[in-house]
N, C-alpha and C positions, 0 to 999 in steps of 0.2 A: 459582028465574026462569030460564025457556029463551026465549033470542029463535031464532025460528027461521033466518030468513034472517041471511046476513054482515053484509048493509046495516044489517038491524034492529040486530043485535049491537055492530057499528060505532061506530053513531050513541050507544049506550047509553055507550060505553067511550069519545067524546070526552064527552060528559056527566058522567060518570063523571070523567073528567080533569078539566075543567074547574072542577067543583065541589070539589073534594078538592084541585086542585095534584099529583096524580100517582096512579099504578094499579098493581097487583101483580099479577103473572100469575096467581098462585095463588088469590088473592084473587078476581079475573076469572071464574078458570074454576067455581070454588064457587059466586058467584052468579049466574052465566050459566048454569049448568049444563051445561058444553062439555070439550072436554079441555083442558089446559094448550098443547099442541100448535098448536092451534084459535085459541086467546087470541093466541099468539104469529103467527102467520099473519096474523089481524086485527090486529098492531100494524106489522107490515112495511108492509100495504098501507094502514094509514093514515099511517105516515113518509112513504112512498112520495107522501101526497097533501099532504105538508107538514104536518098537523094532530097528530102526536104526535111526541118524542122519544125513540127507547128507548134502556133504561139496562139495567144489568143486571138482571133479573129482574121488570121492568117499563115504565112511559112517564110522560112528563111532556107536557101540553099543549104549545104552541107560541102562539103570537098570531099570526091574520091580518088580512085586510082587513077581514072583516064581525063578527069577537070580538075586544071590548075588554071586560079585570074592571075591575069597581067599585073604587075606592077601600077600600069597606067590607070588600071579598072579598080585596083584596092585602095587607089590616092583616094577614089570619088565617095566609096561605099562605110557607113559608119565610122563618118570622120570624127563627129564631136567625141563618141563614146573612144573612137581610136585615141584622142586628144588628152582624155580625161584619164586612159588605162596608161597612156606614155608618161604620164607625170607622174602617178603614183609609181610604176616600177623605176624611175630615175631617182625619187626620191629614198629609193631602197640603196643607193651607191654605199654607205657607211663609208667605211676608210679604204675602200678598194682602190689601188691606184694601176692594175692592169687592168682591161675590161674589153669583152669579147661582146659588138654589136653584130646581130645577126643579119639577115636579108627582110626584105619587104618594107611597107610603108608604119608599121607602127615601130620598129627597131629603129629607121630613119627618126618617127618623133622621138623615141626615146634620145635619138643621138642629140637631139635641138635641146633637147631638156636639161640634159648633164648641167654639172655646175659648170662655170669659166671659173672661177677662185682660187682652183689650186690646181697643181700637176697631175697631168693623169694622161694615160697612155688608152690608145685606143686601138685593138684589133679587128678587122674587120674582113667579109668578103665581100661587101657591098660596096660598088661607086657610087651608089647617090651619098649613103652614110660617110663615107670618105669624103663625097665634096663637102656634104655638110659640114666636116668637123675642118675639113683641111684649113683655112684662116683662124679659126677659134685660138685665141690666147690659151696660152698653159697645158693647151692638149694634142699631143703627138701620135699620129694617123700612122698605122700599120695597114697598107690594103693587100691583102694576101693575094700571089699568084694565081695564074691558070686561066681556062677556057671560060668566056664569058658566054651568059644563059643571054638571049634576046628580050626574054618576058622580065626577067627581074633584074638585071644589068647586075648579074653578081657571079664570083668566081666559084668551080667545082673542079673536079678530078683531081691527081695524085699531087699536082704541084701545090694546090692548095691544102689539102690535106699534111702532106710532109712538113709544110711549113708550119701549121699548125702544131703539129707533133712533138719540136720543137719549143713549145712557151709552157710555162707555169700561168695563170691567171687566176686572177682574183676571184674575179664575178664573169660569168656571160649573162647577157639575153637575149633567150633564143624565142622564138617563133615555131609554129608549126601548121600546116595544113588540118590538121585534125588533135584533137586531145581527146580522149577514153579513158575512164577507170579501166578498163579488161586493156587495150590492145596500147596504152601509153602515147606517145607523142610520137606524129606520122606525118610523110609528108608521100607525094605520088613520084618522084624522081631517085633514085639511086644512089644518083651523084648529090646532088642535095642531102640527103640523107647521111651520105658519108661525112661530109662537113661539118653538119651541126652532131652526128657521134662524138667527134673529136673535139670541136668544141666542148661539147658536155663533160668529155676524158679529162681536158685540158684546165677545168675550171674549178676552185676550190668551192664557190658557189655556182648555184645556178637561178635563175628566173626563168619562169615563161610568162609571157606579157600577151593576151590575145582576149578579142570582144566575144560577147556569148556565143556569137553560131561556131567556131572552133569546136565547142564541147559537145562530144558524142558524135562527132565525126572520125572516120577512120581512113587515111590514104592506105598505098601497097606500103610504102616502106616505115619501120620502126625505129626508129633511134635513141628513145628515152622512155624509160620509166616513171609515171607520174611520184614515185617514191625517191627520187634522184633529185628531184628538184628543194629547192629552200621553201619556194612563194611562188603562188599564183596571180598574176595579177589582172584582174578583170572588171566586169561593170556589175553594176546592180540587174542587170538583165537578164543575169545567170541567175536562176531559183537558189534562197538561201538552203535552203533544203540538200539542191546538187552540189553548191559548193559545201557544204559539208561533208559529205560522203566522199568528196576529191582530200577534203583535211584530213581524213581517216587514214589515209595512204601516206600521210606523212608532211605533206609541204603546208605552210601557214595561206590561206585563202582570203585573196583581199580583195572585195568587192566594191569599187568607188564610180 
């Protein structure tokens, strides 16, 4: 297969990266019928436009204001990494008795990793999270009402935020489409942003859990600053030097 112009190649590279979660220079060169150095130039150009983040030998997609993956796709990408991150995040529960769990696949894994040996009240806008905990012993689940988004099966809009505003929560496990030192935690949808922002305001402690591909990505709506986080939980695929830069803004950064 040959894509003649740089624009056509780069559009195809972004499509493949978003469909599979990452791309490899050698495989792309073979698939697109060009030299490896051509692919490297394409990846540099795409990184400059904020569409991918380069790695050794390839790249992975970053979220943007106009691009949000569905829950079904998220459940197929970086799964071993997400499981490690979720388990480490759940380990930060401490003595919390009331917990908010965000929408998304990693928060869903956090829900499943929570201990069942003591009483816990979980507040969530996510139908899958509520379903994962509904029959768990010692866990009371409070599902926030509102409009259900088809792609993520989570509730949003004023019904959701109004209900959240009445709570004081011990801990919030928060996800995001992107996290950057300059712009904080971001997400493409303003309605989702409002729910996340309200959860952050309601919680005494806030933990962000996300895989390495979230870092450096920036979406349309900012809902929290990095400094408002108690901890960031990610994997060792985020370079130690970059993790240290985030820690200088306040949160403990845990790489697993």
